[in-house]
N, C-alpha and C positions, 0 to 999 in steps of 0.2 A: 741881174747878171746874165750874161750870155757867154757860152764857150763851145768850142768844138768838142764833140763826143770822142771818147777813146776808141769807139768802134768804127770811126771813119776810115775809109781807105780809098785811095785813088779818086775816081769820079763819084764815089758814093760818100757824101758828106752828111754827117749827123751833127746837129747842134742842139744844145740844151739851153732852155730859157727858164729863169726863175726870178722871183722878186722884181725889181725895177731895172730895166735895161738902160745903161748909160752909154753915151757916145764913145767914151774911151774904151769901153769893153767891146763895143760893136766893131770898131775899126780893124782889130786883128782878125776877126771872123770874116769880115769883108775881104781883107787881103788874102786869106786862105781860099775863099771862093774864087777870087780873081786869078790866083795862081793856078787853081784847078781848071778854070775855064780856059786860060791861056794854054795849058798843057793838053786838055782833053776836048776842048771846044764845047761839049755839053756835059753837064753834071746832073746827078740825082741828089736830092736832099731829103732829109727827115728832120723835122723839128719836134723835139721832145719838151713838152711844157708841163711845169709843175710849180705851184705856188706863185703864179705870174701876177704881177701888179702893174704892168704897163711899161711904157717907154718914156724917157724924157723927151721933150719936144725936139731937140736936136737929133737924138737917136731915131725918133720916129720918122722924121723927114729924110734922114740919111738912108735909113732902111728902105723907105718907099722909093727913093730915087734909084738906089742900087737895084732893087727888084724890077722896076720899070725898065731900066737900061739893060737888064740881063734876062728878061723873060724868055727870050728865044734860046738862051743857053741852058735853061732848066728843063730837063726831060721829065723824069718822074719826081713827084713831090708828095710828101706825106707829113701829116701832123698827128702826133700822139699826145693825148691829154686825157684827163679824167674829170674835167669840169664841164658841166652842161653849158655854161656861158661861152665856152670855146667851141663846143660841138655844134651848137646851133648856127653860128655864122659860117662854119665850115660847110654846112648844107648849101648855102648860097655861093660862097667863094670857091668852095671845092668844085662845084659845077662849072662856074665861070672860068676859073683859072686852072682846072685840072688837078686839084689838090685832093688827095684821099685822106680821110680821117680814120684814125684807129684809136680805139680805147686803150688805155695804158696796159690793160691785161693782155693786149695783142701786140705788144711792142716787137716781139720776134717776127711776127707776120709782117709788120711794117718794114722792118729791116730787109726781110726777104723780098718784099714788093719792090724796093728801090734797087 
């Protein structure tokens, strides 16, 4: 499942991921991002991950394509999670793509960051 967080506002978009992400859940989130990018040009995002079990193949490729097409539109990026298997890749991807990792206990700090 993927959904826009209730704490989102304007150019600061939070989204929550859990379980398995399907393409039909992803499309409304992408539309929300596209609307924000059209309005603000750049957006900040925070991804809150819990009990994540992956993407369907269609959702994975759609997400990848969307992110590649919009990388210049994403200013501050943060991932919040409590799983080691998510934290470890963030050490690499965070450095390469400018994504900051926050432990779930620091979620407020992550929101303040973006």
